[in-house]
Structures are given as structure tokens and as C-alpha cells.
C-alpha positions in Angstrom: 88.7 98.7 126.6 90.2 95.6 125.1 88.1 94.0 122.4 88.3 90.4 121.3 86.9 88.9 118.0 84.9 85.7 118.3 82.9 85.0 115.1 81.0 82.0 116.5 79.7 83.2 119.8 76.9 81.1 121.3 75.6 82.5 124.7 75.7 82.0 127.6 79.5 81.5 127.5 82.4 81.5 125.1 85.7 79.6 125.0 88.7 81.2 123.2 91.0 79.1 121.1 94.5 78.4 122.3 96.2 81.3 120.6 93.8 83.9 122.0 93.7 82.2 125.4 97.5 82.5 125.6 97.3 86.1 124.6 94.7 86.9 127.3 96.4 85.1 130.1 100.1 85.5 129.4 100.3 88.8 127.5 97.4 90.8 128.9 97.6 89.0 132.3 93.9 88.9 132.8 92.5 86.6 135.4 89.2 85.1 136.7 86.7 87.7 137.4 88.1 90.3 135.0 85.6 91.9 132.5 86.2 91.7 128.8 84.4 92.7 125.6 83.9 90.6 122.5 82.3 91.1 119.1 81.2 88.6 116.5 82.0 91.0 113.7 78.4 91.1 112.7 77.4 94.1 114.8 77.0 92.6 118.3 79.1 93.7 121.2 79.2 91.4 124.3 80.5 92.0 127.8 81.7 89.0 129.7 83.5 87.9 132.8 86.4 85.5 132.7 85.4 82.2 134.3 88.5 80.2 133.5 91.9 81.8 132.9 94.4 79.2 131.6 97.0 79.7 128.8 95.4 76.9 126.8 91.8 77.5 127.8 90.2 80.8 128.6 86.4 80.8 129.1 84.1 83.8 129.7 80.5 84.0 130.9 78.5 86.4 128.7 76.7 88.9 130.9 75.1 91.3 128.3 75.1 92.2 124.6 74.4 95.3 122.6 73.6 95.4 118.9 75.5 98.2 117.1 73.4 99.3 114.2 75.0 99.4 110.8 74.8 102.6 108.7 72.1 102.7 106.0 74.7 102.8 103.2 77.4 100.3 102.3 80.9 101.2 101.0 82.5 98.7 98.6 86.0 99.3 97.4 87.5 97.3 94.6 91.2 98.0 94.7 94.2 96.6 92.8 96.7 94.8 95.2 100.0 96.7 95.3 103.3 95.1 94.2 104.6 95.6 97.7 102.0 93.7 99.7 102.8 95.7 102.9 101.2 98.7 101.3 98.0 96.8 100.5 97.9 95.5 104.1 98.3 99.1 105.3 95.2 100.0 103.2 93.2 97.2 104.7 94.1 98.3 108.2 93.3 102.0 107.7 90.2 101.4 105.7 88.8 99.2 108.5 89.6 101.9 111.1 87.9 104.6 109.0 84.9 102.5 107.9 84.4 100.2 104.9 82.0 97.3 104.3 83.4 95.2 101.5 86.8 94.9 99.9 87.5 93.3 96.5 91.1 92.8 95.3 90.9 93.9 91.7 93.0 92.4 88.9 93.6 95.0 86.1 95.5 95.2 82.9 98.4 97.0 84.5 98.3 95.0 87.8 101.8 94.0 89.0 100.4 91.7 91.7 97.7 89.2 90.7 97.8 86.8 93.7 97.0 87.6 97.3 96.7 85.4 100.4 93.3 86.2 101.6 93.7 84.2 104.8 96.5 86.5 105.9 94.7 89.6 104.8 91.6 88.7 106.9 93.9 88.6 109.9 94.9 92.2 109.2 91.2 93.1 109.1 90.5 91.4 112.4 93.5 93.1 114.1 92.3 96.5 112.8 88.7 95.7 114.0 89.9 95.0 117.5 92.3 98.0 117.6 89.6 100.4 116.4 86.9 98.9 118.7 84.5 98.3 115.9 81.7 95.7 115.8 81.4 95.2 112.0 84.2 93.2 110.2 84.6 94.2 106.6 84.0 91.4 104.1 87.0 90.5 102.0 86.3 88.8 98.7 88.5 86.7 96.5 90.3 88.6 93.8 88.2 89.4 90.7 89.2 90.5 87.2 88.3 94.1 86.2 86.0 93.0 83.4 84.2 90.4 85.5 83.6 92.9 88.3 82.2 95.8 86.3 79.5 93.5 84.7 78.1 92.5 88.1 75.0 94.2 89.3 75.3 96.8 92.1 72.5 98.8 93.8 74.0 102.2 94.4 76.4 104.7 92.9 79.4 103.3 90.9 82.7 105.3 90.6 86.0 104.7 89.0 88.8 106.9 90.4 90.6 108.1 87.3 92.2 111.5 86.7 94.0 111.1 83.4 92.2 113.9 81.7 91.9 116.2 84.7 88.2 117.0 83.9 86.6 114.5 86.3 84.5 115.8 89.2 85.7 115.4 92.7 84.2 112.3 94.4 82.8 114.4 97.3 80.8 116.5 94.7 79.1 113.6 93.0 78.6 111.1 95.8 75.1 111.3 97.3 75.1 111.0 101.1 73.3 107.9 102.3 73.8 106.0 99.1 75.7 102.8 98.8 78.8 103.2 96.7 81.2 101.0 94.8 84.6 102.6 94.0 87.2 101.2 91.7 90.9 102.0 92.6 93.5 101.1 90.0 97.0 99.7 90.2 100.3 101.6 90.2 100.1 102.0 86.5 96.5 103.2 86.7 93.6 101.8 84.7 94.1 101.4 81.0 92.0 103.8 78.7 90.1 100.7 77.6 89.1 99.8 81.1 87.9 103.3 81.8 85.7 103.2 78.7 84.3 99.8 79.5 83.6 100.9 83.1 81.7 104.0 81.9 79.7 101.8 79.5 78.6 99.8 82.6 77.5 102.9 84.4 80.6 103.9 86.4 81.3 107.6 86.9 84.9 108.7 86.5 85.9 110.8 89.6 89.0 112.5 90.9 90.3 112.2 94.5 92.1 115.5 94.4 95.0 117.3 92.6 97.8 115.2 94.1 99.0 112.0 92.4 98.2 109.3 95.0 99.6 105.8 95.5 97.1 103.1 95.1 96.8 102.4 98.8 96.6 106.1 99.6 93.8 106.6 97.0 91.8 103.8 98.7 92.1 105.5 102.1 91.2 108.9 100.7 88.1 107.4 99.0 87.0 105.8 102.3 87.6 109.0 104.1 85.6 111.1 101.7 82.5 108.8 101.8 82.6 108.6 105.6 83.0 112.3 106.0 80.2 113.1 103.6 77.9 110.8 105.6 78.8 112.3 109.0 
């Protein structure tokens, strides 16, 4: 199945933009009468039939739709963008495939990258959504500073992935299945001791993601995997 992303679907038909139309007709070589699947990224999966197949204008008639229910919990990951942006983009791709609801680029004391192009990053999320055949597109927020983020309210469990002392509990042992979670992942230089103290004062629980020393983007993927596996 090939899945297309169309955030503003209005039944009974949908017209793709020029870029997507060219991809459908010239690359995928689909034609009038072929069936396709679309999602609005908000949980609805549509099946349609191509009515017009032109490189500059591809239109489908929507035949049916199915609402894919969201899980009861939500997973939020606030993660420091990596110095090498390709590694951060890799995290976005894999986290979308595994399952994540909201992503917040986190600017910390030791951050080496403090600016990200969210428009490009959203394209990475859309591509991963389509590749993994999901119907829910993760929300990507604008970058936030560490101290601003930890002071915001959050209904659910709050964790900071930090293993400097080696005495932290493993995430899978303290995370409660079915609960929404906000997990903080630090930069290459890790969180500063001050940041850890401030986070704990705001109710964040320090957790370990295992005995290995992980790169930032790997830690983010491991955190997503743990929460999803515990909820299976």
C-alpha cells in the first residue's frame, strides 16, 4: 500500500498539489482508476480512486474512510538538537516509525545547536509517516529553552534521562503503562548538574536508559521504544 499525506482533505474528492501530482503520475506511474490511500495525519485513513492523472493535477474521488483510534496515552519527547543535524533528522524519522506524539527541540546549557529549521524537519516527519503507514502525524513544536519547558504544566509522568550517578532507575521500571509521559533527552554534553536539580524540583524523575553510553539521537529512539513496548 502506498500512503499519501493530505492535511486538508474535504470529501468527496481531493486534489494533490503539483509536487505530489508529479510524484504520483511520473514516478509511481499511477493512472485513472487506480486506488490510493490518504491520511490527514489526524487519525483518518481514506481510500480513493484516481479521477484525473496529470503531472500538474492529480485528483481522487474519496470512496471510504476509517478512523484509526489513538492510544490512550501520549508520548512527548523534548530532545536537544544534535550538532550534526542529520542525526537529529534520523531521530525524527525513527521516532515517527516507532510511535511518538509530540516532539520539542530542547535548548540546554550544553547545546551545540540552538537553531533548527522546523519546516524541513516537518517534511522528515511526513515522509516517515507515509513510509510507516501511520495515520497520526507527530506534532513538532518550536524550540524551547530547558528552564522554560520544565516550568510548563504537564498531566502525566515526567522524566529526565540522566545517568551521571549511575543510581537512577531504568525507565521501564518506573514508567506506568497507559500513562502519558514527557521525557527529556539532553545534548551531546548531557544536562548540567544544575538543570537536573531544577528538573527534579519541578517533578521530573531521573531515569536511566541502560548501561551503554548513548548518543542523543539514540537515547531518544530508545526512550520511544521503551514506552511503546511497555504499552504493548
